[in-house]
C-alpha positions in Angstrom: 175.1 79.2 236.4 176.0 75.7 235.4 178.7 77.0 233.2 180.1 79.1 236.0 180.1 76.1 238.3 181.9 74.0 235.7 184.5 76.7 235.3 185.1 76.7 239.0 186.4 73.1 238.9 189.8 72.2 237.7 190.2 70.1 234.6 192.0 66.8 234.5 195.1 68.5 233.3 194.8 71.1 236.1 194.5 68.3 238.7 197.5 66.6 237.2 199.6 69.8 237.5 198.5 70.1 241.2 199.6 66.5 241.8 203.0 67.1 240.2 203.6 70.3 242.1 202.6 68.6 245.4 205.0 65.7 244.7 207.8 68.0 243.9 207.2 70.0 247.0 207.2 66.8 249.2 210.3 65.6 247.5 212.1 68.8 248.2 211.3 68.5 251.9 213.5 65.4 252.1 213.4 62.5 254.5 214.1 64.8 257.5 210.4 65.8 257.7 209.0 62.2 257.6 210.3 58.7 258.0 212.6 57.2 255.4 210.3 54.3 254.7 207.4 56.8 254.0 209.8 58.8 251.8 210.7 55.7 249.8 207.0 54.7 249.3 206.1 58.2 248.2 208.9 58.2 245.5 207.9 54.8 244.2 204.2 55.8 244.1 204.9 59.1 242.3 207.3 57.5 239.8 204.9 54.7 239.1 201.9 57.0 238.6 203.8 59.3 236.2 205.0 56.2 234.3 201.6 54.7 233.9 200.2 58.1 232.7 203.2 58.4 230.3 204.6 61.5 231.9 208.1 60.1 231.5 209.9 63.3 232.2 208.4 63.7 235.7 208.7 60.0 236.3 212.5 60.2 235.6 212.7 63.1 238.1 211.4 60.8 240.9 213.4 57.8 239.7 216.6 59.8 239.7 216.1 60.5 243.4 215.3 56.8 244.0 218.4 55.6 242.3 220.6 58.1 244.2 219.1 57.6 247.6 218.3 53.9 247.4 220.8 52.4 244.9 220.0 48.8 245.9 216.3 49.1 245.2 215.5 46.9 242.1 212.1 48.5 241.5 213.6 51.9 240.6 216.1 50.3 238.1 213.3 48.3 236.5 211.2 51.4 236.0 214.2 53.4 234.8 214.9 50.7 232.1 211.3 50.9 230.9 211.5 54.7 230.3 212.2 55.9 226.7 215.9 56.7 226.5 216.5 60.5 226.0 219.7 62.5 226.3 219.0 63.5 229.9 218.6 59.9 231.0 221.6 58.6 229.1 223.8 61.3 230.6 222.6 60.4 234.1 223.3 56.7 233.7 226.7 57.5 232.1 227.7 59.7 235.0 226.7 57.1 237.5 228.5 54.4 235.6 231.7 56.3 235.7 231.4 56.6 239.4 230.3 52.9 239.9 232.0 51.0 237.1 231.4 47.6 238.9 227.7 48.1 239.2 226.1 45.4 237.0 222.8 47.3 236.7 224.5 50.4 235.4 226.7 48.3 233.1 223.6 46.7 231.5 221.8 50.0 231.2 224.8 51.6 229.6 225.1 48.7 227.2 221.4 49.0 226.3 221.8 52.7 225.5 224.9 52.1 223.4 223.0 49.4 221.4 220.1 51.8 220.9 222.5 54.4 219.6 224.0 51.9 217.1 227.3 51.8 219.1 227.5 48.1 218.8 231.2 47.6 219.7 230.8 49.5 223.0 227.6 47.7 223.8 229.2 44.3 223.1 232.1 45.2 225.4 229.7 46.1 228.2 227.6 43.0 227.7 230.7 40.8 227.7 231.9 42.4 231.0 228.5 41.6 232.6 228.5 38.2 231.0 231.8 37.4 232.8 230.2 38.0 236.1 226.9 36.1 235.4 227.4 33.7 232.5 224.2 31.8 233.3 221.9 34.8 232.7 219.7 33.9 229.7 218.8 37.6 229.2 222.5 38.5 228.8 222.9 35.7 226.2 220.0 37.1 224.2 221.3 40.7 224.4 224.8 39.5 223.2 223.2 37.5 220.3 221.1 40.6 219.2 224.3 42.7 219.2 226.1 40.2 217.0 223.1 40.1 214.6 223.1 43.9 214.4 226.8 44.0 213.6 226.3 41.2 211.0 223.6 43.2 209.2 225.7 46.4 208.9 226.5 47.3 205.3 230.2 47.9 205.8 230.7 44.4 207.4 232.8 42.2 205.2 231.7 38.7 204.2 234.2 36.8 206.4 233.4 38.8 209.4 229.6 38.3 208.8 230.0 34.5 209.0 231.9 34.8 212.3 229.3 37.2 213.7 226.4 35.0 212.7 228.1 32.0 214.2 228.6 33.8 217.5 225.0 35.0 217.5 223.6 31.5 216.9 225.8 30.1 219.6 224.5 32.6 222.2 220.9 31.9 220.9 221.4 28.2 221.6 222.7 29.0 225.1 219.8 31.3 225.7 217.4 28.5 224.6 219.1 26.0 227.0 219.0 28.4 230.0 215.5 29.8 229.3 213.8 26.5 228.3 211.3 25.7 225.6 208.6 28.4 225.5 207.0 30.9 223.2 209.5 33.6 224.0 212.5 31.5 222.9 210.8 30.2 219.8 209.7 33.7 218.8 213.2 35.2 219.3 214.8 32.5 217.4 212.4 33.0 214.5 212.9 36.7 214.6 216.7 36.2 214.5 216.5 34.0 211.4 214.0 36.4 209.8 216.5 39.2 210.3 219.2 37.2 208.7 217.0 36.3 205.7 216.9 32.6 206.4 213.2 32.5 205.8 212.6 28.7 205.9 214.1 28.6 209.5 212.1 31.7 210.5 208.9 30.0 209.3 209.7 26.9 211.3 210.1 28.7 214.5 207.1 31.0 213.9 204.9 27.9 213.3 206.2 26.4 216.5 205.1 29.6 218.3 201.6 29.2 216.9 201.1 25.7 218.4 202.7 26.6 221.7 200.6 27.8 224.6 201.8 30.9 226.6 203.5 30.3 230.0 200.7 32.0 231.8 197.3 31.1 230.4 195.3 33.3 232.8 194.2 36.2 230.5 193.3 38.3 233.5 196.8 38.2 234.9 198.9 41.3 234.2 202.0 39.2 233.4 200.2 37.0 230.8 201.7 37.3 227.3 200.7 35.6 224.1 203.2 36.0 221.2 201.0 34.1 218.7 199.6 37.3 217.0 203.2 38.7 216.6 204.5 35.4 215.2 201.5 35.1 212.8 202.0 38.6 211.5 205.6 38.0 210.8 204.8 34.7 209.2 202.2 36.4 207.0 204.8 38.9 205.9 207.0 36.1 204.7 204.1 34.5 202.8 203.2 37.8 201.3 206.7 38.4 200.1 206.6 35.0 198.5 203.5 36.0 196.5 201.4 33.6 198.6 198.7 36.1 199.5 196.0 33.5 200.2 198.0 31.8 202.9 199.0 35.1 204.4 195.4 36.2 204.7 194.5 32.8 206.2 197.1 33.2 209.0 196.0 36.8 209.7 192.3 35.9 209.9 193.0 33.0 212.2 195.5 34.6 214.7 195.3 38.4 214.3 191.6 39.2 214.3 190.1 41.1 217.2 
């Protein structure tokens, strides 16, 4: 009897299927059956729940409705940028970008997808267009620097071009540092850039600065708190290990990377 009663209840996956079908049915009804504000809250709730449960395909279905019906809503664009980029999402963003070429959000998303697909020249062009409109955006400066670094590390890049690309990358990194201020994030990104270029002594300098810098939000219970010391310590240990200094690498790992 107990087994029969257990079989009568839906599993977790079954309840999830019921939730998805219900949300899709409510979405198909449209705002004509309930107020627009309620429709907006429903779409945000459904997209957020699907995102937190890593059902990215269903989350994108709701986010697509949000972006089309409420294009000025920043929450939908933020969630969309957090989703793993697949072909369906890239085509959706590309179609919207062709219709709204002056939209800075679509411009940045399109540039991010181009960078992910190793289309660095197109990504740099899109970032530069966005940079012309908001030159004091520190995140754009970081993105442009990363594109220059990616282009400099390509195998077919000639030596003279590499020097110019690295100079541009360092210039945008300095502007990123000036706009963002001195914090763990800036120090770690600078160390990561020099690590990628193979300038290990500069990478070690910035990684060590991260280890002695407190995070911006010290409240560990806060959702926004972030401490980059374990990541910096791990990268620093990799540099020490590659230099045959295994003892110091283990010391750094035991001090900052133990759970």
